[in-house]
C-alpha positions as CSV (number, residue, x, y, z in Angstrom):
1,M,53.0,-76.6,71.4
2,A,50.3,-74.1,72.1
3,D,48.7,-73.6,75.5
4,S,45.1,-75.0,75.5
5,R,44.0,-73.2,78.5
6,T,41.5,-70.4,78.1
7,T,41.5,-67.2,80.0
8,A,38.9,-68.6,82.4
9,D,41.4,-71.2,83.5
10,V,44.2,-68.8,84.3
11,N,44.6,-67.9,88.0
12,P,45.6,-64.2,88.2
13,Y,47.0,-64.8,91.7
14,A,49.2,-67.8,90.7
15,A,53.0,-67.4,90.8
16,P,54.6,-66.8,87.4
17,R,55.8,-69.8,85.5
18,V,59.2,-68.4,84.6
19,P,62.4,-69.4,86.3
20,D,63.6,-67.2,89.1
21,P,66.1,-64.6,88.2
22,M,69.7,-65.3,89.2
23,L,70.1,-64.2,92.8
24,P,73.5,-63.3,94.2
25,D,75.5,-66.1,95.7
26,R,74.8,-66.4,99.5
27,P,77.1,-68.2,101.8
28,S,75.9,-71.7,102.8
29,P,75.2,-72.7,106.3
30,G,77.9,-74.5,108.3
31,G,80.8,-72.5,107.1
32,A,83.0,-69.8,108.8
33,W,84.4,-66.6,107.4
34,Y,86.2,-63.5,108.7
35,D,85.0,-59.9,108.5
36,G,87.7,-57.7,109.7
37,R,88.6,-58.8,113.2
38,M,85.4,-60.8,113.7
39,L,84.4,-64.3,112.9
40,V,81.1,-64.9,110.9
41,V,79.2,-68.2,111.4
42,H,75.7,-69.4,110.5
43,R,73.1,-69.1,113.2
44,L,72.9,-72.9,113.1
45,G,76.4,-73.2,114.1
46,G,79.6,-74.3,112.5
47,A,83.1,-75.7,112.9
48,L,86.4,-73.8,112.7
49,P,89.7,-75.1,111.4
50,H,92.0,-77.1,113.6
51,I,93.8,-74.0,114.8
52,C,93.8,-72.7,118.5
53,L,91.1,-70.1,118.9
54,L,93.2,-68.2,121.5
55,T,96.8,-68.5,120.3
56,G,96.7,-69.3,116.6
57,Q,98.9,-72.4,117.1
58,P,97.9,-75.9,115.9
59,A,95.2,-77.2,118.1
60,D,95.6,-80.3,120.4
61,V,92.0,-80.6,121.5
62,R,88.5,-79.8,120.1
63,R,85.8,-78.0,122.1
64,R,82.3,-76.9,121.6
65,E,80.9,-73.7,123.0
66,Q,77.4,-72.3,122.8
67,V,77.3,-68.7,121.9
68,E,74.3,-66.9,123.2
69,W,72.8,-64.4,120.8
70,W,69.7,-62.3,120.3
71,Y,68.0,-59.8,118.0
72,M,67.8,-56.2,119.3
73,I,64.0,-56.1,118.9
74,D,63.0,-58.9,121.2
75,F,66.0,-59.8,123.4
76,A,64.9,-63.5,123.5
77,R,68.1,-65.6,124.1
78,R,69.1,-68.0,121.4
79,L,72.0,-70.4,121.3
80,T,74.5,-71.4,118.5
81,T,77.1,-74.2,118.9
82,V,80.5,-73.4,117.6
83,E,83.2,-76.2,117.4
84,F,86.8,-75.0,117.6
85,G,90.3,-76.1,118.5
86,L,92.6,-75.1,121.4
87,S,96.2,-75.8,122.1
88,K,97.0,-77.7,125.2
89,P,98.4,-74.6,127.1
90,A,95.3,-72.5,126.1
91,D,93.0,-75.3,127.2
92,Q,94.7,-75.7,130.6
93,S,94.6,-72.0,131.1
94,N,90.9,-71.7,130.1
95,R,90.1,-74.6,132.5
96,R,92.0,-73.0,135.3
97,W,90.3,-69.6,134.9
98,R,86.9,-71.2,134.7
99,R,87.6,-73.1,137.9
100,C,88.9,-70.1,139.7
101,G,85.9,-68.1,138.6
102,S,83.5,-70.8,139.8
103,V,85.2,-71.0,143.2
104,V,85.1,-67.3,143.7
105,M,81.4,-67.1,142.5
106,I,80.6,-69.8,145.1
107,A,82.8,-68.3,147.9
108,A,81.5,-64.8,147.6
109,P,77.9,-65.5,148.4
110,C,78.9,-67.8,151.2
111,L,81.1,-65.0,152.7
112,F,78.2,-62.6,152.3
113,V,75.9,-64.9,154.1
114,T,78.4,-65.5,156.9
115,V,78.6,-61.7,157.3
116,M,74.8,-61.4,157.5
117,V,74.6,-64.2,160.0
118,A,77.3,-62.5,162.1
119,I,75.3,-59.3,162.0
120,V,72.2,-61.0,163.1
121,L,74.0,-62.8,166.0
122,G,75.9,-59.7,166.9
123,L,79.3,-61.4,166.7
124,L,81.1,-58.7,164.7
125,L,81.1,-55.1,165.9
126,G,82.2,-51.8,164.5
127,R,84.9,-51.5,161.9
128,Y,85.3,-55.3,161.6
129,L,81.8,-55.6,160.4
130,L,82.4,-52.9,157.8
131,L,85.6,-54.7,156.8
132,W,83.8,-58.0,156.2
133,I,81.0,-56.4,154.2
134,V,83.5,-54.5,152.0
135,G,85.6,-57.6,151.7
136,S,82.7,-59.8,150.7
137,L,81.4,-57.3,148.1
138,M,84.9,-56.9,146.6
139,T,85.3,-60.6,146.4
140,L,81.9,-60.9,144.7
141,A,82.8,-58.1,142.2
142,A,86.3,-59.7,141.5
143,G,84.7,-63.1,141.0
144,G,82.1,-61.8,138.6
145,L,84.8,-60.0,136.5
146,V,87.0,-63.1,136.4
147,Y,84.1,-65.3,135.6
148,S,82.6,-63.0,132.9
149,R,86.0,-62.2,131.3
150,H,87.3,-65.8,131.0
151,S,84.2,-67.9,130.9
152,P,82.9,-67.3,127.3
153,L,85.7,-67.7,124.7
154,L,83.4,-66.4,121.9
155,R,81.4,-63.3,122.5
156,F,78.4,-62.4,120.3
157,E,78.7,-59.0,118.5
158,R,75.6,-58.8,116.1
159,V,73.3,-60.8,113.9
160,R,72.3,-60.0,110.2
161,G,69.9,-62.4,108.6
162,D,71.1,-65.9,109.3
163,F,74.6,-65.0,110.2
164,L,76.3,-64.1,113.5
165,W,79.4,-61.8,114.0
166,I,81.5,-63.1,116.9
167,R,84.5,-61.7,118.7
168,G,87.2,-63.8,120.4
169,A,89.0,-65.5,117.6
170,H,92.8,-65.1,117.2
171,S,94.0,-63.2,114.0
172,T,95.9,-66.2,112.8
173,L,92.7,-68.3,112.9
174,L,90.9,-65.6,111.1
175,A,93.6,-65.4,108.4
176,C,92.9,-69.1,107.6
177,L,89.3,-68.4,106.8
178,P,87.8,-67.0,103.6
179,E,86.7,-63.4,103.6
180,W,82.9,-62.7,104.2
181,P,81.4,-62.5,100.8
182,G,77.9,-61.1,101.9
183,P,76.8,-57.6,102.8
184,R,78.5,-56.0,105.8
């Protein structure tokens, strides 16, 4: 059947009426892949297999963690939720480290405030004052180290397009995932 439109009816700015050429397959959102020693997930989040994230053993409990990520050009913080499994010992260890880090993070500023109050009131003199200040600062530094090292189980590495590369998954878990098919 011939096209009955005249050249006056044709919009030169309209999109072509031919089907799009075949585009290379892109991974769908919601999946998880491995790329070397890193986990790849969609920026909208995803669920990992029922294998412990930390030990590679069969998981006993499921947890969700928000991974904080950003683009290098704007540094605005974004969150992605990843669901993963933990074995019972790994879950207990993770909870213990988080509690320990939280206690130290609360105790260190309290200790520092106590030292400052002691300075103002003149209760501590000489080397004891220096010992308290150094001790409180070392406690604060140790607490920050413990909390930052053991608090996030998954650590953001980079983002490309709609996908995030994340560190922190055990090699056994990564071996159960398909290889990342997209560009590296």
